[in-house]
C-alpha positions in Angstrom: -32.9 207.8 29.3 -29.1 207.5 27.0 -27.0 204.7 26.2 -25.0 205.7 29.6 -27.7 206.1 32.3 -28.4 202.5 30.7 -25.6 201.2 32.0 -26.5 201.3 35.5 -30.5 199.6 34.1 -30.6 195.9 35.2 -32.4 195.0 32.0 -29.8 196.5 29.1 -32.9 197.4 26.8 -31.6 201.2 25.7 -33.9 204.1 24.5 -31.2 206.7 24.1 -30.0 209.7 22.0 -27.4 208.7 19.3 -25.0 210.4 18.6 -21.5 209.8 16.6 -18.4 211.5 16.0 -15.4 210.9 13.5 -11.6 210.7 13.3 -9.3 209.6 10.7 -5.9 208.3 11.3 -2.6 207.8 10.5 0.2 205.2 11.0 1.8 206.7 7.6 2.4 203.1 5.3 4.3 202.5 3.2 5.1 199.1 1.9 8.1 198.8 -0.3 10.0 198.7 -2.9 10.7 202.8 -2.0 11.7 204.9 -3.9 13.6 208.6 -2.8 11.0 211.0 -2.6 8.5 208.5 -1.2 8.3 209.1 2.3 8.2 213.1 2.1 5.1 212.8 -0.3 3.9 210.1 2.0 3.4 213.3 4.7 2.5 216.1 2.7 -0.6 214.1 1.3 -1.7 212.9 5.2 -0.9 217.5 5.8 -3.2 218.1 3.1 -5.8 215.1 4.0 -6.0 216.3 7.4 -6.4 220.1 5.9 -9.7 218.3 3.5 -10.8 217.0 6.5 -10.3 219.8 9.0 -12.8 222.2 6.1 -15.3 219.3 6.3 -16.1 219.0 9.7 -14.5 216.2 10.9 -13.8 215.8 14.6 -10.8 214.2 15.4 -6.8 213.7 13.6 -5.0 210.8 15.6 -2.0 210.0 14.7 0.3 207.2 15.8 3.7 206.9 18.1 5.6 203.7 16.2 9.6 202.8 15.7 11.6 200.7 13.7 8.3 199.2 12.1 8.9 200.1 8.7 6.2 199.7 6.0 3.3 199.4 8.5 4.1 202.7 10.5 6.6 205.5 9.5 4.8 207.6 12.3 8.1 207.7 14.4 7.8 211.7 15.4 4.7 212.5 16.0 5.1 215.9 18.0 6.7 217.0 15.3 3.6 216.0 12.7 0.8 217.6 14.5 3.0 220.9 15.2 3.1 221.0 11.2 -0.6 219.7 11.3 -2.3 222.4 13.8 -0.5 225.0 11.9 -2.4 224.1 8.8 -6.1 223.6 10.6 -8.4 225.2 12.9 -11.1 223.2 14.3 -10.0 219.7 14.7 -8.8 218.2 17.5 -5.3 216.4 17.4 -5.2 213.4 18.8 -1.6 211.2 19.8 -2.7 208.2 18.9 -1.1 207.2 21.0 2.5 208.3 23.2 4.2 205.9 23.7 5.1 206.5 27.8 8.2 203.7 28.8 10.4 206.7 29.9 13.1 205.3 27.9 11.1 206.1 24.5 10.1 209.2 25.7 11.3 211.1 29.2 8.4 212.0 31.5 9.2 216.1 31.1 9.7 216.0 27.9 6.1 214.4 27.6 4.9 217.4 29.3 6.3 219.7 27.5 5.6 218.1 23.9 2.1 218.2 24.5 1.4 221.2 26.6 3.7 223.2 23.7 0.9 221.5 21.2 -1.9 222.5 23.1 -1.2 226.0 22.9 -0.3 226.1 19.3 -3.3 224.6 18.1 -4.9 227.1 20.4 -6.6 224.0 23.0 -7.0 220.5 20.1 -4.5 218.1 21.3 -6.2 214.7 23.0 -3.9 213.4 24.5 -3.8 209.2 24.3 -1.1 206.9 25.6 -0.2 203.6 25.6 2.9 200.8 26.4 3.6 199.1 22.9 3.9 195.2 22.6 6.1 195.1 19.4 9.8 193.4 19.6 10.7 196.0 17.8 10.6 198.4 19.0 11.1 197.2 23.2 13.8 195.8 22.2 15.2 198.7 20.1 14.4 200.9 23.6 15.8 198.0 25.6 12.4 197.8 27.5 11.1 195.0 29.3 7.9 193.6 28.4 7.3 192.7 31.8 7.3 196.2 33.3 6.5 197.9 30.3 2.6 198.7 31.9 4.2 199.9 34.9 6.3 201.8 32.7 3.3 203.3 31.1 1.2 203.7 34.4 3.5 205.4 36.1 4.6 207.5 33.8 1.7 209.0 32.9 0.4 209.6 36.0 4.0 211.7 36.5 3.4 213.4 33.2 -0.2 214.9 34.2 1.3 216.0 37.5 3.8 218.5 35.5 1.2 220.0 33.3 -0.7 220.8 36.5 1.7 222.0 39.4 3.5 224.4 39.4 5.8 223.3 40.8 5.9 220.4 40.4 7.3 219.0 43.3 9.3 216.3 42.0 9.2 212.2 42.2 11.5 209.5 43.4 9.7 206.3 41.8 10.6 203.0 40.6 10.6 204.0 36.5 10.7 207.9 36.8 13.2 209.9 39.0 12.6 213.5 38.7 13.9 216.8 41.2 11.0 219.5 41.8 11.1 221.3 38.6 8.4 224.2 37.1 7.9 222.1 33.7 6.1 224.8 31.3 4.7 225.4 29.2 1.3 225.0 30.8 -1.0 223.4 28.3 -3.9 226.1 27.5 -6.9 223.5 28.7 -7.3 223.0 31.8 -6.6 221.0 33.8 -4.6 219.1 31.2 -5.9 217.6 27.9 -8.1 214.9 27.7 -6.0 211.4 28.4 -6.9 208.0 26.4 -5.6 205.1 26.3 -4.9 202.1 23.7 -6.9 199.2 24.0 -7.3 195.7 22.4 -9.4 193.8 24.5 -12.2 194.0 27.4 -9.3 193.8 30.3 -8.1 197.3 28.9 -11.5 198.8 28.6 -11.6 198.0 31.8 -8.3 199.6 32.6 -9.1 203.0 30.9 -12.4 203.0 32.6 -10.8 202.6 36.2 -8.4 204.9 35.6 -11.1 208.0 33.9 -9.5 207.7 30.5 -10.9 207.0 26.9 -10.8 204.2 25.7 -9.3 204.4 22.2 -9.9 200.3 20.2 -7.6 198.9 18.1 -9.8 195.7 17.1 -11.9 196.4 14.7 -15.0 195.4 16.5 -18.9 194.6 15.3 -21.4 196.4 16.5 -22.4 193.3 18.5 -18.7 193.5 20.4 -19.3 197.1 20.8 -21.7 197.2 22.8 -20.2 194.4 25.1 -17.3 196.5 25.5 -19.4 199.7 25.9 -21.5 198.3 28.5 -18.0 197.2 30.3 -16.6 200.6 30.0 -18.9 202.6 31.6 -20.3 199.8 34.6 -16.8 200.0 35.1 -16.6 203.7 35.3 -19.7 204.3 37.4 -18.6 201.9 39.9 -14.7 201.5 39.8 -12.9 205.1 38.5 -10.3 206.6 40.0 -8.4 209.4 38.1 -4.8 208.4 36.8 -5.4 212.1 35.6 -6.4 215.6 37.2 -10.2 215.5 35.9 -11.9 211.9 34.0 -13.1 211.7 29.5 -15.8 208.4 29.5 -15.3 208.0 25.9 -14.8 205.3 23.4 -13.3 205.2 20.0 -13.5 203.0 17.9 -11.3 202.3 14.7 -12.3 201.0 10.8 -11.2 201.1 7.3 -13.2 203.4 5.2 -13.5 204.1 1.8 -17.1 205.2 0.5 -18.0 205.5 -3.7 -21.0 205.5 -5.5 -20.1 202.3 -7.1 -19.8 199.5 -4.5 -17.0 197.6 -6.4 -15.1 200.8 -6.7 -15.4 201.8 -3.3 -13.8 197.9 -2.6 -10.9 198.1 -4.8 -9.2 201.4 -3.9 -10.0 200.6 0.4 -10.2 197.1 0.6 -6.4 196.3 0.2 -4.7 199.1 1.7 -7.3 197.4 4.6 -5.7 194.1 4.5 -2.3 195.2 4.1 -2.8 197.4 7.6 -4.4 194.2 9.1 -1.4 191.8 7.8 1.2 193.9 9.1 -0.3 194.3 12.6 0.2 190.5 12.7 3.3 190.6 11.3 5.2 193.3 14.0 3.0 192.2 16.7 3.5 188.3 16.7 2.6 186.2 13.8 5.9 187.1 11.6 10.0 187.0 12.1 11.2 189.9 11.4 14.7 190.9 9.9 15.4 195.4 10.3 15.9 196.4 6.8 15.6 193.4 4.7 12.5 192.1 5.6 10.1 192.6 2.8 6.2 192.8 4.4 4.0 193.5 1.0 5.5 191.3 -0.5 4.9 188.3 1.8 1.2 189.8 2.1 1.2 189.3 -1.1 2.5 185.6 -0.5 0.5 185.5 1.8 -2.9 185.4 -0.6 -3.3 189.3 -0.1 -6.8 191.0 0.7 -8.4 187.7 -0.3 -7.1 185.4 2.2 -6.9 188.6 5.2 -10.3 189.5 4.6 -11.0 185.9 5.0 -12.7 185.6 1.2 -14.9 188.8 1.8 -11.9 191.1 -0.3 -15.1 191.9 -2.6 -17.7 192.8 0.0 -18.2 195.6 2.5 -15.8 195.7 5.1 -16.4 198.0 8.0 -16.5 201.3 6.3 -16.2 200.5 2.8 -18.6 200.4 0.2 -21.6 202.2 -0.5 -23.1 205.8 0.8 -25.9 203.2 2.0 -23.4 200.3 3.2 -21.5 203.1 5.1 -24.4 204.8 6.9 -25.8 201.1 7.6 -22.4 199.8 9.4 -22.3 203.5 11.6 -25.6 203.4 12.7 -24.9 200.1 14.6 -21.6 201.1 16.3 -24.1 204.4 16.7 -26.8 202.1 18.4 -23.8 199.9 20.4 -23.2 203.5 22.2 -19.9 204.0 20.3 -19.0 208.2 20.8 -16.6 208.0 17.4 -15.7 206.2 15.3 -12.0 206.2 13.9 -11.1 205.8 10.0 -8.4 204.2 8.3 -8.0 205.5 5.0 -4.2 205.6 4.7 -3.2 202.1 4.5 -0.9 200.3 2.0 -0.9 201.6 -0.8 -4.2 203.0 -0.9 -4.6 206.6 -3.2 -4.6 210.4 -2.0 -6.5 211.4 -4.8 -8.8 208.4 -3.6 -8.4 208.9 0.0 -9.7 213.0 -0.3 -12.6 211.6 -2.8 -13.9 209.5 0.2 -13.3 212.1 2.3 -15.3 214.6 0.8 -18.4 211.7 -0.1 -18.4 210.8 3.6 -18.9 214.4 4.9 -21.3 215.8 1.7 -24.0 212.0 2.5 -23.6 211.3 5.6 -21.2 213.5 8.7 -24.2 216.1 9.0 -27.4 214.1 10.5 -24.6 212.4 13.1 -23.5 215.7 14.0 -26.9 216.5 14.7 -27.9 214.2 17.1 -24.4 214.3 18.3 -25.0 217.8 20.4 -28.3 217.2 22.3 -26.6 213.3 23.1 -23.3 215.7 24.5 -25.0 217.6 26.8 -27.8 214.7 28.3 -25.1 212.3 28.5 -23.1 215.1 31.0 -25.5 215.5 32.8 -26.3 211.5 33.2 -22.7 210.9 33.8 -22.0 213.9 36.4 -22.6 211.8 39.4 -20.7 208.9 38.9 -17.2 212.1 37.5 -18.4 213.8 40.8 -17.5 211.0 43.0 -14.6 209.7 40.7 -12.8 212.6 41.0 -13.2 212.9 44.7 -12.1 208.7 45.3 -8.8 210.8 43.8 -6.1 211.3 45.9 -3.5 214.3 44.2 -0.1 215.0 44.9 1.3 217.5 47.2 1.3 220.6 46.0 5.1 222.7 47.5 4.0 225.6 50.0 6.0 228.9 48.6 9.3 228.2 51.1 9.6 224.6 50.1 10.7 224.0 46.1 14.6 223.6 47.1 16.6 226.5 46.3 19.3 225.3 42.7 22.4 226.0 42.7 24.3 227.5 39.3 
């Protein structure tokens, strides 16, 4: 009996095979002041870090999509960045974490084309994370009504999965997506399409991901106790309520945490805590706590004026936070998340002014001292998990009502 079987049990006292995979996560943060060449250096260093992570055996590299979020995220063209990453790596999975789906950001056909092309170039390594966005800086920049963005996300995401799988796509006339019959090419390497994920920051969005058969990308920096509740909620919902939005399911939970590993605890904290605190501060700035004047507001200066890491981390800037600390500190933190049933932990390392050489050293030390035992448990866990969830997966796919395909004579003739 594993974590997923346990969800069906009344007593909630699991005896499980423990396992976990690991990802790295990129916002491309660039605090002010900026110098010529800083953005280019930032992207080149990120590529070097992912190439290193690939050689060390990390499982995922996740790239966000944000627009106009100065200092917090200079990652506005994730497909371009991941395309470069695909050519410099061999094994690591390449994740859109996430692709913004309201059509004013990205037309669904263009999303399908980009996802398929990247999947082909990476030999089937793409993970298709999706979301809505919620910052007024972004939403207002593309004239997206806040009260309609969830409906936009859902309609566009479902139609992209149809475009990825149907030949031809029969067309659709919805509230936000309208498109005539076309054969969207190329098709992805993975069949029927790359695994789907949903950005989650609350219990309600965790349940939404489970209901739609999507993996949950959790951006709440959860402690182990909270993580256990989220895992239980996800799998209970998945087993009882799932009707896939796509043409397959991806029952997985990933959670984000800060990381900095060093033999000396204080060195790990000095190298990682301030960057992680700035990550949290800048996130709050754009998502509700701060007014922003484009091209003028200095987020890093405001962070320092607010007390920096000491204030943001509640006075614990000199203590281990998340996966920031010694090998033993990090291992203990991760075992707590593993015991809770988390499938993947995604490391935030490129935050604030964290230095490239320190990030690389941390990646190497973690791989040397922590990674392998988790991976050894993971192989057996994956096989057992699939076996235990197979009835729920079958039932979910049976509930799916796919879009009707076209007969050979149905696609309309398009005049030149």
